[in-house]
C-alpha positions, 0 to 999 in steps of 0.5 A, a space after each residue: 096943629 097949625 102948620 103955619 109959622 106966626 110972624 114972630 116965628 118967621 121973623 126969628 128965623 129970618 134973624 138967625 139965618 142972617 146971623 148964621 150966614 153973616 158970622 158963622 158960615 165964613 168960619 164954618 170951614 176954618 174951624 173944621 179944618 183947624 179943630 178950632 172952637 169958635 169963641 167969637 161967634 159963640 159970644 155973638 150968638 149969646 148977645 143975640 139971645 141964642 145961648 139961653 133961648 127957651 129960658 124966660 127973660 127973668 134969668 136973662 134968656 130969650 124966652 122963645 117957644 120950642 118951635 122958634 128954638 128948633 127954627 134957630 138950630 136948623 138955621 145955624 146947623 144949615 150952615 155949620 154943624 159944629 155950632 149947632 151942636 155947641 149951641 144945642 148941648 148948652 141950651 138943651 142940656 146944661 142950661 135945660 137941666 138947671 132950669 128945670 130942676 134948679 131951685 130959684 137960688 141956683 137959677 139966679 146964681 147960674 142962669 144969667 151968665 149962661 143964657 147971655 153967652 158970658 159963661 158956657 154949660 156942659 151936661 155929664 152923663 156918659 161914661 166908658 161903661 155906661 152909654 146906651 145904658 146910662 142907668 149903669 153909671 159908675 161915677 159915685 157921689 158920697 155924702 161927707 158932712 155938708 159936702 158931696 164927694 164925687 169920683 169916676 170918669 165921664 166920657 164924650 162930653 160936649 164942651 166938657 174941658 171948656 164949660 164953666 158950669 157942668 151938670 154931672 150925674 153921679 150914683 148916690 144910692 147904688 142899691 137903688 139903680 136908676 133911682 139912686 143917681 143924682 145930679 149936681 152942679 159943678 164949677 170949672 174951678 172946682 178941686 178934684 175935676 180934671 180933664 182927659 185929651 180932647 177927642 180927635 173926631 170924624 166930624 164937628 171938629 169945631 166942637 170940643 169933645 173931652 173926658 172928665 175926671 172926678 177924683 174926691 171932688 167935693 161939691 157943696 150940698 147946696 149944688 145937688 140939682 133937684 132931689 136926691 135920686 132924681 138925676 136919672 128921671 130929670 136926665 131922661 126928660 132932658 134927653 127927650 128935649 135934647 133929641 128933638 133939638 138934634 132933629 132939628 140939627 139934623 134937619 139944618 145939615 141935611 138942608 145945607 147939603 140939598 142947597 148945595 146939591 141943587 145949586 151945583 146940579 144947575 151949574 154943573 154941565 156934562 153932555 152939553 146940559 146941566 146935570 140938573 136936567 137928568 131925571 137921575 139927579 132929579 129924582 135923588 133931589 126930590 127924594 132928599 127934599 121929601 125926606 128932609 120935609 117929613 123930618 122937619 115935621 116930626 121935629 116941629 110936632 114933637 116941639 109943639 107937644 113939649 110946648 103944650 105940656 103933653 108927653 112927647 117921648 115917642 115923638 122926640 125919639 122919632 124926630 131924631 130917628 128919622 131926621 138923623 137918618 135922613 140926614 146922613 142919607 141926604 149928605 151921602 146923596 149930596 156928595 154923589 150929585 158933586 161926584 168926585 168934587 164932593 169928595 174933596 175936603 174943601 167941599 162943604 158937603 163933605 163936611 156935612 157928610 162927616 158932621 151929620 153922623 154924629 146925630 145918629 149916635 149922640 144923645 141916644 143911638 138910632 138903636 135906642 130911638 127904635 127901642 124908645 119908640 116900641 116901648 111907647 107903642 106897648 111892645 
């Protein structure tokens, strides 16, 4: 693995950073306080090619490599975790599943609008009684003529109630367990699909998280995504990719918190000196920087293996586990550097602290990542 970024990757990172600082950073605190979804900046991200990053250009995507995708998520999340999660879920999960498992007709029908940001995608796997145990899904899909009829409930779905297209996992053969789960593309105006209230969350308050209800929701036969019974296996592959991306998001939030902590430590004076002069602060910041760099390398390793076509489930879980836990530690230490100022809602490190916690839960908890890593080690 070459640790140096290519010129193309450097330029892309620079472009995304400039966009994030110019367009996203100014509204980050506002959307957090108002619990508002940032439609304007998401549309602008689409015009820049950030809503279909790894999808080939023939379907309207940017066609960038996996490392560049991680760089983009890091730069976006460095200023706003809410934008990072919305863009990640759209790219990695919703679009990712359609591109990887869709027929040519499905790709041509859905991807062009999704990759340009004209439409938003969601991905519905989690249920009230099927979180970490995703194979325990109770939402069903029964074949009736040339349609599938969906019934059940999905929970904690990012962009669920505002998405134009949702990929839904449902049980088509209960006797086969996980291998009886299939995936379906459901459009927003599909009768029988309704939404619960928007969840009032600790952090990432600029994202929409909602329940989704399916009551005799009829989906055309041609909207099955992949083969019958292939939904769970496909979902696990998509989750591996999503976990690497959540790792990149964690690195971005952590880097943002570290940047703020360093800047403040140089400005804040106590006992007649900047607090950056004190060894206690220096050691804290050194630990933060070291763990962030280690997290970044784990994320890039996972993305590199995926790019090469290698099996990367272990690496994805390692990247998500270490980076997300590092993000929480880093944000907590950043607040400590700021002292009382860091505890105030008007301070960005307080927002980073609330936002990054989700990274240890979403797309597989830290505990699940431990289990995956142990299994890949033959335990």
